[in-house]
C-alpha positions in Angstrom: 8.3 -12.1 -11.3 6.2 -13.2 -13.9 6.1 -11.3 -17.7 2.3 -11.7 -17.9 1.4 -9.2 -15.1 -1.4 -6.8 -16.8 -0.8 -2.8 -15.9 -3.4 -0.5 -15.7 -2.3 3.3 -16.8 -5.3 6.3 -16.2 -3.6 9.5 -17.3 -5.2 12.1 -19.8 -1.4 13.1 -21.2 -1.0 10.8 -24.5 2.9 11.6 -24.0 2.9 10.1 -20.8 1.2 6.9 -21.6 2.8 6.7 -24.3 6.3 7.0 -22.4 5.4 4.5 -19.3 4.2 2.3 -22.0 7.4 2.0 -23.6 9.9 1.9 -20.7 7.7 -0.6 -19.1 7.7 -2.7 -22.5 11.7 -2.3 -22.4 11.3 -3.8 -18.8 9.7 -6.8 -20.3 6.2 -5.7 -19.2 4.0 -6.6 -22.3 0.8 -6.6 -21.2 -0.3 -2.5 -20.6 -3.7 -1.2 -20.6 -4.5 2.3 -20.7 -7.7 5.0 -20.1 -8.0 8.6 -20.5 -10.7 9.2 -18.0 -11.7 7.9 -14.2 -15.1 6.5 -16.1 -12.9 4.4 -18.6 -10.3 3.6 -16.3 -12.6 2.0 -14.1 -14.7 0.2 -16.5 -11.1 -1.1 -17.7 -9.9 -2.2 -14.3 -13.4 -4.5 -13.8 -13.0 -5.8 -17.4 -9.2 -6.5 -17.7 -8.3 -7.3 -13.7 -4.8 -5.6 -13.8 -2.3 -6.7 -11.4 -1.4 -3.3 -10.4 -2.4 0.6 -11.5 -1.1 4.0 -12.4 -3.5 6.5 -11.5 -3.4 10.1 -12.5 -5.4 12.3 -9.7 -6.6 15.3 -11.9 -8.6 13.5 -15.0 -11.2 15.4 -17.0 -14.3 13.8 -15.8 -13.0 13.4 -11.6 -10.5 13.0 -9.6 -8.2 9.8 -9.3 -9.1 9.8 -5.6 -12.3 8.7 -6.2 -11.4 5.4 -8.8 -8.9 4.6 -6.0 -11.8 4.5 -3.7 -13.9 2.3 -6.3 -11.0 0.1 -6.5 -10.2 -0.5 -3.1 -14.2 -1.3 -2.6 -13.3 -4.8 -4.5 -9.3 -5.2 -4.8 -6.0 -4.9 -3.1 -4.0 -4.8 -6.0 -1.1 -2.0 -5.9 -2.6 1.8 -7.0 0.4 4.0 -7.5 -0.6 8.0 -7.8 0.8 9.7 -10.6 0.2 13.5 -9.9 1.9 17.0 -10.5 0.4 17.7 -6.9 3.7 18.1 -4.8 2.0 18.9 -1.4 2.6 16.7 1.7 -1.3 16.9 2.2 -2.1 15.6 -1.2 0.4 12.6 -0.5 -1.1 12.1 2.6 -4.2 11.8 1.3 -3.3 9.5 -1.5 -1.7 7.1 1.3 -4.9 7.4 3.5 -7.5 6.3 1.1 -5.4 3.2 -0.2 -2.6 3.9 -2.4 0.5 2.2 -2.0 2.9 4.6 -3.7 2.7 8.1 -4.7 5.1 9.6 -7.9 5.2 13.4 -8.4 5.4 14.6 -11.9 7.9 15.6 -13.6 9.6 11.8 -13.0 11.8 9.5 -14.2 10.3 7.0 -16.6 13.2 4.5 -15.3 12.1 5.5 -11.6 8.3 4.2 -12.8 9.2 1.5 -14.3 11.4 0.0 -10.9 8.6 0.9 -8.7 5.8 -0.8 -10.6 8.6 -4.1 -10.5 8.9 -3.6 -7.0 5.3 -3.4 -6.2 4.8 -6.1 -8.5 7.2 -8.7 -7.2 6.1 -7.7 -3.4 2.3 -8.9 -4.1 3.7 -12.0 -5.9 5.8 -12.7 -3.1 2.6 -12.2 -0.3 0.6 -14.3 -2.7 2.6 -17.3 -3.1 3.8 -17.2 0.6 2.9 -20.1 2.4 -0.1 -20.0 4.6 0.9 -20.9 8.3 -1.1 -22.2 11.0 0.4 -20.6 14.0 -1.4 -18.1 16.2 0.8 -14.7 17.8 -1.3 -13.5 20.7 -0.1 -10.5 22.7 -2.7 -8.6 25.2 -6.0 -8.6 23.6 -4.7 -9.0 20.1 -4.3 -12.6 18.7 -3.3 -12.7 14.8 -4.4 -16.1 13.0 -1.9 -16.1 10.0 -3.6 -18.8 8.7 -6.9 -16.9 7.8 -5.1 -13.7 7.9 -7.3 -12.3 10.7 -6.7 -10.0 13.5 -8.9 -9.8 16.7 -9.5 -7.8 19.7 -11.0 -9.2 22.7 -12.3 -11.9 20.5 -13.6 -9.5 18.0 -12.2 -9.5 14.8 -10.6 -6.5 13.0 -10.8 -5.9 9.1 -7.1 -5.0 8.3 -5.6 -4.6 4.8 -2.3 -6.9 3.6 0.1 -4.0 4.6 -1.7 -3.3 7.9 -1.5 -6.9 8.8 2.1 -7.1 8.0 2.8 -4.2 10.4 0.5 -5.9 13.0 2.5 -9.0 12.7 5.9 -7.2 13.3 4.7 -5.7 16.3 2.8 -8.8 18.2 6.1 -10.8 17.5 8.0 -7.9 19.1 6.0 -6.5 21.7 7.0 -3.5 24.0 10.4 -3.5 21.4 10.9 -0.1 20.0 10.8 -0.9 16.0 12.3 1.9 13.3 10.6 3.1 10.6 13.6 2.0 8.3 12.7 -1.6 9.9 9.5 -1.7 9.4 9.4 -0.6 5.6 12.3 -3.4 5.1 9.9 -5.9 6.8 6.5 -5.4 5.4 7.0 -3.2 2.1 10.3 -5.5 1.0 12.3 -2.3 -0.1 15.2 0.2 1.0 14.0 2.7 3.2 14.1 6.9 1.6 13.9 8.8 4.6 11.6 11.4 3.8 8.9 8.8 2.7 5.7 8.9 4.8 4.2 5.6 3.8 5.0 3.7 7.2 3.6 7.0 9.1 0.2 7.0 6.9 -0.2 3.3 7.5 0.8 3.4 11.5 -2.3 6.0 11.9 -4.8 3.7 9.8 -3.9 1.0 11.8 -4.3 2.9 15.1 -7.8 4.1 13.8 -8.6 0.3 14.0 -6.9 -1.1 16.8 -7.3 1.8 19.3 -10.3 2.8 21.0 -9.3 6.6 21.1 -6.7 6.4 18.1 -5.6 10.1 18.7 -4.7 8.7 22.5 -3.2 5.3 21.7 -3.0 2.8 24.5 -1.2 0.0 22.4 0.5 1.2 19.2 2.8 4.1 20.7 5.2 6.6 18.8 8.9 6.6 20.7 9.8 9.9 19.4 13.1 9.7 17.1 13.5 5.9 17.2 10.3 4.4 15.5 6.9 2.7 17.2 6.4 0.0 19.5 3.4 -2.1 20.8 2.9 -1.6 24.3 1.7 -4.9 25.9 1.5 -5.4 29.9 2.8 -8.3 31.1 0.2 -10.8 31.6 
């Protein structure tokens, strides 16, 4: 991983800013930008173009959720939420609006540094991965890896990078059950932690884009206790 990566931390607690900044520097990440309000944070994002964002949810002038939406309108950089909110609904909302990770306070500074480095490695790998000219077809779907584009019956479906990654795995393994662990390892490139809801949230978002009735899926099916599969009738 390149050592010149830029990290933006948006949090109104000065002690947390100093602590994370110190730990990241010990891990070789020197370029750390900080902001203490939602407004300042988004301005810093636009001006500094960071490679990853650590974002508190409760800020003096607004919610981190709103900052996340603003960033997602213009960028797909990894966003890691920092929050004292521990309810599952808060985590699910964070993932649903485009967050890549959710870290609850109080947290281990070393764990934060590990997660930052893991997301940076993954983002760097995706960017450096050579584009292929292959197309994967199954049923009404076609994934053009060269264009990083999914179509359904010839119509383009806008997907984010991890959604494309999931769809690629499903298309390559149509009608096969794939576990959460296998999906997490293939798409996120990290060890799966059993209570992690990341895969479930991304599956839900993917269904909303590829299914006519997301609550009654025709293609992306849940196989209770085992995982998920892309159900495609034999052609």
